[in-house]
N, C-alpha and C positions, 0 to 999 in steps of 0.2 A: 520268343525273339532270341536270336543267337547273341552270345556275348561277343561284342566287337573286339574286345581285347585278345581273344584267343586267335585272331587273325592278323594281329600286328606283330611285326618282327622288331625286337628292341635293337636300337642302334645307340652307340655312344656318340658324343659330339665329335670325337676324334675320327670315328669311322665315317660319319657323314662328311666331315671336312675333307677327308681323303678320297671320297667316292666321286665318280664322274658319271654324268647322265648317260654317256655312251656305253658304260659298262652294263646298263640295263635295257638299252634300246631293243635288243632282240627278244626280250621277255615281255614287252608291253604290247598287248593284243588289242587294246581299245583304240579307236580312232584318235589321231593326234593332229593338232594344228599348231604350227609354230608361227607366231607373229613377230616379224623382225624388221628393223630398219634397213633400207638398202645399203647404207653406209655404216652400219653397226659393226663394231669389232667382234661382236658375238654371232654375226650372221653365219660364219663358217661352222660354228658349233651346231647351229640349228640345221644346216645343210647336212652335216655329217651324221647327226642324230637321225634324221629322216632316212638317209641312205642306209644306216645300220638297222633300222626298224624292219623286222622280218615278218611281223604279224600285224594284221589290221592296216587300215589306211594311214598314210602319213602325208600331210599337206603343209605347204608353207605360204603365208601371205607376206609379201614384201611391201613395206611402206616406202614409196618412192621418196627419195631424198632424206629419209629418216636416219637418225643415228640411234645408238643404243638408248641414250637418255631422252632424246627428243620424242621418241615414241611413247614415253610416259608423260611428257610435259606439255607438248603442243596439242591443244584441243582438237585440231583437225586430224592429227595423227591418231590420237586416242579414239576419236569417233570412227576412223577408218578401221582400226583394229577391232573395235567393239562390233562394228557392222560385220566384219569378217567372221568373228566368233559367233554372232547370232546366226548368220547363214550356215556356218559349219554345224552348229548344234541342231538347227532345224533339219539339216540334211541327214545327220547321223543319229539323233536322239528321238526324233518324232516318228 
């Protein structure tokens, strides 16, 4: 079994804090699903990430009327996001 540590790239906290997901979107080849609230302030970042992704599929599930925080807190939004993830994983990993 390969030593997993030989495949990890060390980052300092400062590097991680200054990094942005968009910087790496073009390098991610695995399928990606962004689950985001319709009214979330972070929705734009998810849209931009998917647009910048050049390898593998990129999809987005928008939770109607959801905000950034309500998609974590409201049981019906959490269930909708979990269902979307289940469908996505069944489509891409099975």
